[in-house]
N, C-alpha and C positions, 0 to 999 in steps of 0.2 A: 687510760681507763675506758673501756668500751661502754658505749651508751646504746640505748634501744633505738633501732631503726624504725622510722615511721612507715606505716603501711596503710593501704586503703582498707575500708571496713571489711570488704569481702575477703581480701587476702589475709587480713588479720585473723578472721575466723577459720579460714581454710588451713592456715599454718600454725594456729595456736597450740601451745602445749600447756596452757593454764588450766589447772584442774577445774576451776569454776566455769569457764567457758565450755570445756568438754562435758561437764555435768549438764549444762543447759542443752548442749547438742544431743547428748544421750536422751534427755527428757523429750526433746522435739521428735527425734527419730522413733523412740519407743511409742510416743503418743500416736504418730502416724500409722505405725504398724498395728497398734491397739485398735484404732478406728477401722483399719482395713479388715482385721480379723473379726471385729464386732459386726461389720456389715455382712460378712459371710454368715455369721451366727444368726443374724436377723433373717436373712434369706432362707436359711435352713429351717428356722422356726415357721416362717410363712409357708414353706412347703409342707410342714407337718401340722399346719393349723387345722386342716380338715382331711378326712379320708380320701384316698385316691386322687390326691391333688397332682396337677401337672405343671406347677409353677417352675420347678426345676426337673431336669432329667436325672435319671439315676447316676449317670456318669458325672454330671456337674456336681451333684450332691456329694459324691465320693471325693471329688477334688476339693470341694469346699470344706468337708469335714476334716480332710487331711491338712489342708493349709491353715484352717482355723486353729487347730490344736498346735501345729508346728509353730505358727507365728506367735500365738499367745504365749507359749512357754519360752521359746528361744529368742524371739525378736521383739516382744512387747514387755512382758513381765521382767525378764532379766535386765534389759537396758534401762527400764524405768527405775529399778532398784539400783542399778549402777549409776544412774543420774544422781541420786541422793548420796550414794557412797562416794562418788567422785567429788561432789561439791562439799559435803559435810565433814567427811573423815579428817582431812588435813586441818580444818578449822577446829574440830573437837579435840584434837590432840595437840594443838598449838604449833602446827608445822606451817611452813611457807608454801609447800607444794607436796606432791607425792614424791617417792624416792626416785623414780625414773620418769620425768615428764615426757620425754620423747616416746618412751614405750607406752605411756598412757594414751597419747594421741594415736599411736599405731594401733592399739587395741580397739579404739573407737572406730577408726576407718576400716580396719579389717572386718569387724563385726558388721558394719554397714555394707561392705562389699559382698559379704556372704548373704546378707538379707536381700540385697538387690539381685544377686545371681539367682537365688531361689524364686524371687518374684518374676524374673525374666521368663520363667517356664510358661507363663500365660501366652507369650508370643511365639511359642514353638509347639503348639498342639495341645496345650492345657497343662494344668498343675499336676503334681503328684497325686496318686489316687489309691495308695495302699494303706491309708490311715497314718496318723502321726508316729505310730510305733514301727511302721514299715516292716511288718512281719514277713519273713520268708516262708514259703516260696512265692507268696503273692508279689513281693517286691523284686524277685529275681527272674521269674519266668513270665510274669505278666507286666502290664503297664507300658506306656510309651516313654518318651524322653523325660516326663515329669519326675520320675524317680531319680534319674541322673542329676537333675537340678537339685532335688532334695539332698542327695548324698554329697555333692560337691559344695552346695550352698551352706549346709550345716557344718561341713568339715572346715571351710574357710571361716565362717562365723565363730565356730568353736575355738579356733586358734586365737582370735581376738579376745574372747572371753577368758581363755586360759592365761594369756600373758597379762591381762588386766588383773586377774586374781593374784598372780605372783607379785605384781606391783603393790597391791594393797597389803599383802603379807609383809613385804619388806618395809613398807611405809609405817605400818603399825608397830612393828618390832623396833625399828631404828630411828624414827622421826619424832618421837614423843617429846613434848616440852619437859624441861627439868621439873621433877616432882610428880610427873604423870606416870606413876607405876602402873603395871598391868591391872592391879585391883582398884585403880582409880579411873580406868577407862569408862566412858559412857557405855551403856548397854548396846547402843546402836553400833559402836565401834567393835565391841566384843562379838556381836552376832555377825558383823561383816567379816571379822577376822576368821571366825569359825567357818563361815560360808566360803571364804576364799580357799581355805584348806580343803573343804568338800569339793570345790571346783577342781582343785589340783588333782585329787584322787578319783573323781567321778568322770570328768571330761576326757581323761586319757583312755579309759576303756571304750567310751563312745567313739573317740577318734580311731581307735583300733578297729572297732566294729564297722564303722563307715568305710574305712580303708578296705576291709575284707569285702564289703558289699560292692564297693567301686570296682575292685579287681574282678569280682564275679560278673558284674554287669558289663563292664567295658572290655576286660581282657580275658573273659571266659574261664576264670578260675572255678573251682568246685568245692568251696568251703561248706556250702549249705545244701548241696545236691546229694540226696541219699543214694541215688543210683551210682554215684561216683565216690562213695565213701564219706560224703559230707553228713551234716546233722542239722536239721532245721531248728531244733530246740536250743542249739548253741547260741543262735542269734538272740533268742529271748533272754537267755542268761546274760549275755553281753549287754544287751540294751537295758535290762532292768537293774543291772549292777550300776549303771549310770542313772537310770530313770527314777529309781526311788530316792536316792540322795538328791536328785534334782528337785524333788518336792521340798526338801529341807533347804536346798540352796535358795529357793524362793521364799520359803516360810520364815526362816531364821532372821533375815534382815527385816521382814515385816514385823516379827516379834520385837526387834530392836526399835523400830519406829514407834510402835505402841508403847514401849518402855520409856521413850522420850516424851511422848505427847501426854500420857496419863499423869505422870508426876508434875509436869509443867502446869497443867490446868486443874490439878487437884491441890496444888500448893503444898505438896508433901514430897519428901524423899521417897524414891522407889523402895517399896517394902522388900526385904530379903534379897538385897543386891547380890551377896555371895552365892546364895542358893540359885539365883537366876543364872549366874555365870556358869556354875557347874551343871545346872540343868541343860543349858545350851550345849555344853560339851558332850553330855550323855546322849542327848538327842542326836547329835552329829555322829557319834560312835555307833549307836543302835541303828541309825539310818542306813548303814552299810550291811546290817545283819538281817535285813527283812525283804530283800528284793524278790524272793521267790513267792511272796504272798500274791504277786501278780500272776502266778503260774499254778495256782491250786488246781485248776481244771486240766493241766497239761498231763498229769499222771506221773509226777516225780516220786510218789509213794507216800504212805502214811507217816513214816518217821520224819522225812524231810518236811512234810506239811505241818506236822505237830511242832517241830522246832521253830519253823518260821512263824507259825501262828502265835506261839508263846512270846517270841521276840517282838512281834508286832504289837501285841497287847501291852508289853512292857514299856513301850514308848509313851503310852498314856500317862505313866507316872511322872517323868520330868515335865511333860506338857502340862499336867495338872498342877504341878508346883508353880509354873508360870501363871496359870489362870488365877489361882488363889492369891498370888502375890500382887497381880494387877487389881484384884478385888479389894485386897487389904490396903493397897495404896489409895484407892478411892474412898475407902471406909473412913469416915470422919474428916475427909478433906473438904476444903472450901472450893467446890467444883465450879468451873466456868464452862457452861455448855455452849461453846462456839462450834463452828462446823468441824474443825479438826477433832475436838473432843467427842462430838457426836459420832463421828466415824470410828474413833478409837474405842469408845465404850461399846458401840454396837458390834465391833469386831469380836468382843469377848464371847457373848452368847452364840453368835453365828459360828465362830470357829469351834466352839464346844459341840454344837450340833453336828458339824462335819466330822469332828473327832469321834463322836459317839457312833455314827454310822460306820466309821472306819474300824472301830473295835468290833462291830457286828460282822463286817466283811472279813475280819481277821480270823474268824472261826471257819475253818476250811469246809465243813459240811454245809454251812449256811452260804458261804461264798459260791459253792457249786451251784446253788439255786439262783443266786443274785447276779452271777458274774457277767453274763451277757445281756443284762437288762438295764433299764433306765435308772434303777436304784444306784448303780455305780456312777452313772453320769451325774446324778444329783449329789452323791457323796463328794466326788472330786471337784465339782463346781463350788460346793460349800467350803472346800479347802482353798481352792485357787481364787475364786471371786470373793467369797465371804471372808476369806482370810487375807490373801495378798492384796487384792484390789482395794478393799476397804482400808487397809493399812496405807497403801499408796496414796489414796485420797486424803487420809489424815496427814501424812507427811507433806503432801502438796500444799495444803492450806496452812500447815505449821511453818514450813521453811520458805514459803513463797515470798514473804517480805524481805528475807535476807537475800534471796536469789534475784528478785526483780525490783526491789526498792519500793514496793507498795503492797498493800494487802488485797486479797480478793474480797469481793463484796459479801458480807455475812448473810444478808437477806436472801440473795440469790443462792448462796452456798447452802443454806438450810433447806430451801426448796429442792435443790439438787440432791441433798441427802435423803429427803423424804421420797422423792420420785425414784431414785436409784434403789434405795433399800426396799421399798414396796415392790418395785419391779423385779428385783432379784429374788425375793422370797416367793412372789407369784410364779416366777419362771421355774425355779428349781425345787422348792419344797414339794410342789405337786408331783414332780417327777419321781419322788420316792414311791408314791402310790402307783404311778404308771408302771414302775419296775415291779412292785409287788403284784400287780395285776398281770404281769407277764409280757409287757411290751419290750421287744428286743431293741438294743441300741444298734447304731450304724445302719438302720434301714431308712430308705428315703420315702416310703409310703406305707400305708396300712389299710386294712379293710374296715368298713364302717360297722356299727352295731355290735362292737365287742366291749362296750363300756369305756372305750378310750377317747371318744370324741370330745367330750366336755373338758376333760383334764388337759388334753393337748391344746384346745382352744385357750384355756386359762393360761397355760404356759407361754403360748405365743403372745398373748396380750401383755404379759409381764415383760417380754423383750421390748415391746414398744415403749413401755414406761422407762426402761433403762436407756433406750435410744434417745428419748426426749430428755432424760436427765443429762446425758453426755452432751447433747446440743446445748442445754442450759449452761453446762460448765464452760463450753466454748464461748458462749455469750458473756458469761461472767468474766472470763479472761480478757476478752476484747473490751468490755465495759470498764473493767478495773484498770486497764492500761491507760485509759483516758480520765476516768472519774474516781479511781480507787484511792483510798487513804494513803498518802505518801508517808514513808518512814525514813526519808533521807535525813541523816543526822540523828536518827533515833536508833541506837544500837540494839536495843532490847525491847521491842514492842510488846512482848508477851510476859515480861518480868520472869524470864526463864532461868534455868539453872546451869547450863553447860557453856563451854568456852566459845562456841560459834557466835553466841550473842554478846560476847565482849569485843568483837571486831566492829570497826566503823561500818556504817551503811551509807553509800555502797562500799563493798569490801575492796580495799586496794589490791593491786596485782600481787603484792607481797604478803597479803593477809595481816601480818602482825608487824608493826613498826619495830617493836621490841619483843623478842620471844618471852612469853609469860612464865612466871613462876607458879606452879600448881602446888597448893598447900592442902588439898582435901579432895574427896569425891564431891562431885557437883561444884567445881571450883569457883564459878561465878557467884553462885548462891552463898558460898562460904565467905567470899569477899564482901558481899552485901551485909552479912551478919557480923563478921569479925573485922572487916576493913572499911574502906571508904566506897565500896561498890565498884572499884576498878581493879583490874589484875595488876599485880606487882611485876615489874619487868625483871627478867633474869639476866639482862645484858644492857649496856649503854646504847644510845642511838649511834648507829654507824652505817657505812655503806652496806647495801644489801645486794648480794649476788643473786641473779635470776637467769634462767635458761632462755636462749633464743628460740623463737618459733622455727618451724621447718615444714617445707612442702613435701618432704620425703615420705612421711607416713601415708599421705594421700596417694602419692605415686605408687608406693608398694601395694596399697590396697587395689588400685586400678590394675596393676600387674597380676595380682592374684585373681581378680575378676576375669581377666582375659585368659589366664592360664586355665581356670576352671571351665570357662566357656569352651575353650579349645578341646579339652578332653571330652566334653559332652558332644561336641561336633563330630568326634570320631564315630559316634553312634548314628549320626544323621546319614540318610541315603545320598543326599546331594547337598553340597555347600558351594556358595559363591567363592569363598576363599578357602584354601587348604587349612584343615584344622591345625596342622603342624606349624603353619605361619602364625596362627593366633596363639598357640602354645609358646612358640618362640618369642613373640612380642611380649607376652605375659612374663616369661622368664627373664627377658632382657630388662623390663621395667623393674621387676622385683629384685633380682640379684644385682642389677646395675645400681639401684638406689642403695642397697645394702653395702655395696662396695664403696660408694661415695661416702656414706655415713661412717664407714670404717676408716677411710683415708683422711677425710676432712676434719681438721681440728676446730672445734667450736667451744670456745671458753665462756659463752654466755655474755652477759653485760651486767653492769652495776647500776643500781639506783643510788644516786649520791646522797650523802648524809643531809645535805641542805634540803633536798627534795623531800626526804623522809620527815624532817623537822617541820617543813611547811605543811605537809599532809597532816601531821599530828595536830597542828594548830587549827587547820581547816576542818578536819574530820573527827578530832578527838572529843568533841562535845557530844552530848546526847545521853539519854538514860542508860 
């Protein structure tokens, strides 16, 4: 019987296929990208603080605005949501890991390789500067190497996201504990399942579009060149067929987090569970029907505009179902207003405001006036920050004890909530009025005495509040690591409802010593009411089979990094090393590792029954 080989701490993390460690790595990587993009946003707001400012040049501003949007959506929000999905989903469905642990690790390392390749652009003449949407012909006829880094970096990162989504789909379908039917899944698992489906169908057109853009830039194809029979509007269609579902790829898991936190701290079952599930599906379906509302000013015609306007307004209906269900869940509940609940409850009105301005923009004639103004900037930041980021913070404070064995400090957490919320509304609420007054977006400066000076100053002051809040969160994390309330041996510090809180703290590598038997929705709460407060096992204690770690996912991602860099080097005027040597090295690392993985038999290892029984005695106690 094979046993686990001991490794150093560094090698253990570099080779891990444990979904919990990968979740923490996603959390760290996403947080670093979040801070990087946040610093760019702060610099852009400093530039716009006063008229005719020269803090940033126009070129640097263009690079920052492109990288800020690209990083926040692809390399910060997505991996931060994947962090919770990785850590929590197997625990919530009673599984010992995801369906394909090796592929899970591969997804993380490929995402990171793509993000690092994109960031490498700063060392080769500057970042991409065509906006995060990379509209052609701006991204094909203009720009230096930055756009090539954008194309290859996102292509590689997208592969990691795509294979991770497939893994989540298979895991949720096949790895559920006995009794965990689809209509007993926690809402976070449901929203993650639907999100993974969206990724499957939305990232593929993005990959196709980026491939066309790469062929046009590097190999002189003519897909988007009108003089050669191409069409510039095709890029917009391809991009937004991905781009609008991407909003729901981010928002739906955020809805799931809110649907976990609000019932836990309202001491009530989620109101209208079935309606919430079907609303999630309807939102996902309609999300693919509305992409051209980003193109009302392109000139696609009144019939197309009308169809997409009606479809866009229709999405407000299933979203409204969710809003009212969260409110009814809190109604009459015994609410605990800790930091997680403060973020979750403030999410509701904030997201509603973002949704209301979205319905306004869904009216094509109105959008024609608002489209290139700061009104749109305010709208989508109320969705992205007021929705997704607030939910991420709620999830962080909620699941932190299970992930790190201690709680974050509540006093510092509430100060963080106040500073961030005040700063957010100061920054973005005022931008609605800037837009209505006619301030165009994507401009790096403006003339004085147009009535814009004071509002821009207020907006910039708000970004300083948010920056201080994030610094306070970092202080909280460091302080809590040393002084935070320990929950080792306390399985369920929140008196929560779902299965992840039935696992010991710290969570063992195999999650569950015995696969649990699920008897109801909110299975842990059901056992508290109808049982002895612990999950009934569906199997006897036995040896547990676990997968071995592997260094191959890291090597494959390094190979993809060098392969992407080599193709970009084809566009450089002079290089120290031949681009084809770099491409060859990347191909050798990637395909060589794939060949080794295919040939080498790896049967994993077993945790012996005696060790499982000892762990049960050691970790089985606790609330």
